[in-house]
C-alpha positions, 0 to 999 in steps of 0.5 A: 179486071176479069172479076168487074167483067163478069160482075157487069155481065150478071149485073146486066143479065140479072136485071134482065131477068128481074122482068119476070120476077114476081115483084116487077111482074105488075108494073111489067104488065101495064107497060107491055099494055102502053106498048100494046096501045101505042103499037100504031103511032109514030115509031119515033113515039115509041122510041121516045117512050122506051127512052123515057122508061128507061131513064126513069130506071136508070135515074131511079138506080142512080138514087140507089147507088148515090145512097149505098156510096154515100151511106157506106162511106159514112158508116162503113158497113155492107147494105143489103139488096132490099134492105129499105123494105125494111122500113114500114113507112116505105112499105106502106108507101109503096103499098098505098102507089100500088093502090093507086096505080090499080084504082087507075086502071080499073078506071076509078079515076084518071091521072091526068096531070102531065102524065097523059098525051092530052095534056101536051107532054106525050104521056112520056112522064108517065113511061118515066114514072113507070120505069121509076116504079119498077125499079123500086119494085124490083128491090125485093127479088134476087135474080139468078145472076144477081146475088153476085153482082149486087154482093159486089156492088154492096161490099165495102170493097167496091169503089165508088165507081165500081158501084156505080157501074154495077147499079147502072148495068142492073137498070140497062138489063131491066129496061132492055127488053122494052128498049128492044120493043121501042126501037126494033120493029120486028119485035114490037110485032110479036105483040098482039094487035089493038083492040077492044080486048085492052079495057079488059086487059087493063083493068085485070092488070088492075087487080094484078096491082091491087094483088102487089098492094095486098102482098106488100102488105102482108110484110106491113103487118110483119112490122107493125102492130095490129092496130097500126096496120088496121088503121093503115087500111082504113087510111088506103080506103080514105085515100081510095074515096079521095081519088074517086071524088077527085075524079067524080066532082072535080073532073075535065068536065067541069071549069079549072076553078072548081077542078082545083077546089074538089083536087085541094079538098081531097088533098086536105081530107087526105092528108088529115085522114093520115095524120090521125090514122097513121102510127108507124111504130114498130111492133116488139119482135118475138123472142127467140123461139128454141120449140125445136130444141133437143128434148127427152123423150119429146118433151121440150124447153127446159129439158133442152140441154140435158138433151143435148149431153145425152148420147141418145138424146132425142129431137122434137118432130120437125114436121108437124100436122104436115107443115115445117116446123121452123125454129126462129133464128137463135144463135145459142141454139145454131151452136147447141145443136151443131155442138150435137152433130146436128146440121142446121137448115137455114132459110134466110127470108122476109114477108117482102121478099117475092122469091123466097114466098116462091120458092118456100111454096114451090120447093120447100114446103113440099112433101118431098122436103118435109119427108126428108127433113123428118128422115134427117131430123135436120133442124129447120130454122128460119131467119126472118128479115122483115125488120132491121136484124143486126145479127141475121144481117151479120150472118148474111154478110159472112156468107158472102151475099147481099141479098135474100132468098138465102138457102144454107145447111150449117155442119158441125165441123164449121163448114156449109153448103150455101145454095143458090137464090133459085133452088130446086127440089132436087137441090135442096133434097140433095143437100140434106141427103149430103148432111144426113149421110155425113151426120146420121140422126142416131149420131146426135146428142154428143156434146162435142163431136169429133171436128166440132170444137166451138167456142162462143156464137160469133157468126164467123164460127157458124159461117164456116169455109163452106162449099156451095152447092 
């Protein structure tokens, strides 16, 4: 029971923190704009908007929970948070949605059907949809506290009602700040007053939504061949023109018959363009690289194994041209390096993971970390989870996590140091220094160093009973 209660608390707090994660921020800013815009209205109206937003979030998380429970019952395996972003169709649909929302904010067209108070619905559907989009955009982010809750909810050991409970409290945490603003007048007073500045603010938020679309398209480029990704860009242009044309020639200043005709034509053009332009055939995954394998005198490639058996074997530089030279995820390379007494720093990441990219830019790819890697000669390896990979998924499960980013240093004795989702520069430097103190680079090269009796390449051996930092 104590474990369940602690995970419920972690789920709620993690859900709240998601509001400031880069994945959710574009949608969050639009919701803040809406709250400011309605600040002078009846408090009852604001409360209903808050409830509609929360309902959109909770309904979406209920769907997430149902999918997890159903898949777990069918295939009996663990799932990972944000795993749906490995599907290029899902990423493409979300990219198009961000473009639609961005063009709407920039005034290219207006979303009127059932989403505006002018249509008699009070705009509550818009708040509900905002909640849905915020929930979907939150899934590639793993906030502090959320990792433990997600692991508990997605693991095979959780019952269906425990999984549903975890997802419910993540959703409640995500919705909580806006519920407070909607129901507590004093909190609403902290927001700026409505004014002419709001139109400029709305347009600026449109650019943040287009920025989110660019970020998502980057993930799509890693999943599709160049031709497929370029055709999708062309489709987005057609989509934008169809939305503009629908507004320009089928706005409310025209008759209902003309509006319907224009909208049908716009939908037809978009559907035809999608049929002819869209191709979501996945790109072939590049073969794992052993470019950082051990080498003799700086040589690479075929001399790798010979270097592993030589007591004074050299290693290829881990920093080249001022950038970390990452090895691609390769189980055999991990095993070989650990056998020769060399620790491995593994970065589990993905193109769609906003937190991963933030940590890489602000913490990992920094001069201090590059110097420490050069000094320690620890092998930096990147496990790219942008697309499905059963081996990487198995390693994530063995580490006891259900979400990326994951940062871990594997030791030759079978243990590992597992760091939190949100790392600091000092934390990473300390982990690398600790590994180097135990396995200094001058001792690399022994084929079977003490405590490193390893057989096979199963993740259960590489992912040992390590102690988390």
